[in-house]
C-alpha positions in Angstrom: 0.0 0.0 0.0 1.2 3.5 -0.8 0.0 5.2 2.4 2.8 5.3 4.9 2.5 4.2 8.5 3.5 6.4 11.5 4.2 4.5 14.7 3.9 6.5 17.9 5.4 5.1 21.1 3.7 6.7 24.1 3.5 6.2 27.8 0.0 6.2 29.2 -0.3 9.7 30.8 -0.4 8.5 34.4 0.9 10.8 37.2 4.1 9.5 38.6 4.8 7.2 35.6 5.9 9.9 33.0 8.9 12.2 32.7 10.3 10.7 35.9 13.7 12.5 35.5 11.8 15.8 35.1 9.6 15.0 38.1 12.7 14.4 40.3 13.7 18.1 39.9 10.1 19.5 39.9 7.1 17.4 40.9 4.8 14.7 39.5 2.0 17.1 38.5 4.4 19.4 36.6 6.0 16.5 34.8 2.5 15.1 33.8 1.5 18.6 32.5 4.7 18.8 30.4 4.1 15.3 29.1 0.5 16.0 28.1 1.7 19.2 26.3 4.3 17.1 24.4 1.7 14.5 23.5 -0.6 17.2 22.1 2.3 18.6 20.0 2.9 15.0 18.7 -0.8 14.5 18.0 -1.0 17.6 15.8 2.1 16.6 13.9 0.9 13.0 13.4 -2.5 14.0 12.3 -1.1 16.6 9.8 1.3 14.2 8.0 -1.4 12.1 6.2 0.0 8.7 7.3 -2.0 5.9 8.9 -1.3 5.7 12.6 -0.3 2.9 14.9 -0.1 4.0 18.6 1.8 1.7 21.0 1.0 2.2 24.7 3.4 1.1 27.5 0.8 0.1 30.1 -2.7 -0.4 28.7 -4.8 0.5 25.7 -7.2 3.2 26.8 -10.8 3.6 25.7 -10.2 7.2 24.9 -7.0 9.1 24.1 -6.0 12.0 22.0 -4.2 9.7 19.5 -7.2 7.4 18.9 -9.2 8.1 15.8 -10.6 6.5 12.7 -7.2 6.1 11.1 -5.5 4.8 14.3 -4.6 1.3 15.3 -3.8 0.7 19.0 -1.3 -1.8 20.4 0.6 -2.6 23.6 4.4 -2.3 23.4 5.9 -5.8 23.4 9.5 -6.7 24.2 12.2 -6.8 26.9 13.8 -3.5 26.0 13.1 -0.4 23.9 14.9 -1.8 20.9 13.0 -5.1 20.9 9.7 -3.1 21.3 10.6 -0.9 18.3 11.7 -3.9 16.2 8.4 -5.6 17.0 6.4 -2.6 16.0 8.2 -2.3 12.7 7.7 -6.0 12.1 4.0 -5.6 12.6 3.9 -2.7 10.2 5.8 -4.6 7.5 3.6 -7.6 8.0 0.6 -5.3 7.4 2.1 -4.5 4.0 3.2 -0.9 4.7 6.2 0.0 2.6 7.3 3.2 4.4 7.2 3.2 8.1 8.4 5.8 10.6 8.5 5.6 14.4 8.4 8.5 16.8 8.1 9.0 20.6 6.4 11.8 22.4 9.4 13.9 23.7 10.0 16.4 20.8 8.5 19.9 21.2 9.6 20.9 17.7 8.0 18.0 15.8 5.7 19.1 12.9 3.6 17.4 10.3 5.9 18.9 7.6 9.0 17.2 9.2 7.1 13.8 9.3 6.1 14.3 5.6 9.7 15.0 4.8 10.7 11.8 6.6 8.3 9.8 4.4 9.5 11.6 1.3 13.0 10.6 2.1 11.9 7.0 2.3 10.9 7.2 -1.3 14.6 7.4 -2.3 16.4 6.0 0.8 16.0 2.8 2.7 16.2 4.6 6.1 15.8 8.0 7.7 16.9 9.4 11.0 16.1 12.6 12.9 18.8 13.3 15.3 18.1 14.8 18.7 20.3 17.3 20.5 21.0 14.8 23.4 22.6 12.3 21.0 19.5 10.2 20.4 17.0 10.4 17.6 13.4 11.6 17.5 12.3 9.6 14.4 13.6 6.5 12.7 12.1 5.4 9.4 12.5 2.3 7.2 11.2 0.9 3.9 12.6 -2.5 4.7 13.4 -4.4 7.9 16.7 -3.6 9.6 17.0 -5.7 12.8 20.6 -4.4 13.5 19.2 -1.0 14.3 17.3 -2.3 17.3 18.7 -5.6 18.6 21.4 -5.6 21.4 21.7 -1.8 21.5 22.3 0.5 24.5 19.5 3.1 24.9 19.2 6.4 26.7 22.9 7.3 26.0 24.4 10.2 24.0 25.6 7.7 21.3 22.3 6.3 20.1 22.2 8.4 16.9 25.9 7.9 16.1 25.6 4.1 16.6 22.6 4.0 14.4 24.5 5.7 11.6 27.4 3.3 12.1 25.0 0.4 11.8 23.4 1.7 8.6 26.9 2.3 7.1 28.1 -1.2 8.2 25.0 -2.7 6.6 25.3 -0.7 3.4 21.9 0.9 3.9 21.3 4.3 2.3 19.7 6.8 4.6 18.5 10.4 4.8 19.0 12.7 7.8 16.5 15.3 9.1 17.3 18.5 11.1 18.5 18.2 14.7 15.7 18.9 17.2 15.3 19.2 20.9 13.7 16.6 23.2 12.5 17.1 26.8 13.5 14.6 29.4 15.0 16.7 32.2 14.6 20.2 33.8 17.8 21.2 32.0 16.2 20.2 28.7 13.3 22.4 29.5 15.4 25.3 30.5 17.6 25.0 27.4 14.7 24.7 25.0 14.3 27.9 23.0 11.2 27.7 20.7 11.6 29.2 17.2 9.3 32.2 17.2 9.8 33.0 13.6 
């Protein structure tokens, strides 16, 4: 099918279970409010990009949520670590015959529908796409064919995630496109350092 698939990994917005590093320096209510704001930014970007949506929750599939709509499938994340969970989500998408799949989280305040559309456009002429984050991770990963090496036996939540992904793609001779570097919000320092583009 020609319509691309956008996978969204989200935590259920439960007080005390989200943005725990941010909550350590502020409080649980503040962290939940920040997380809900980030989820709404993600929702607007996702709904604007024209892709089918598959939302993967970490705790349970809710009856109602901002991501759930007529074009949305809902799943529970499955796997022993983040890499396995992402790999399984991509595997599901490819088994459903999607040919261009991108996966995002809900931490990026600068995410837009235009950026996601650009990611899918890059997958027309590249096998992979990455959107690097300022902390050394990435805010989007996209593929038009399976690439288990990106996800299996990797260290997550380090400043080397993006670099190691690029090294894996180079090692596997997989061509890829790269999107602009964006912020993500995990700590109070991230929040203090984030400067929205007012232009």
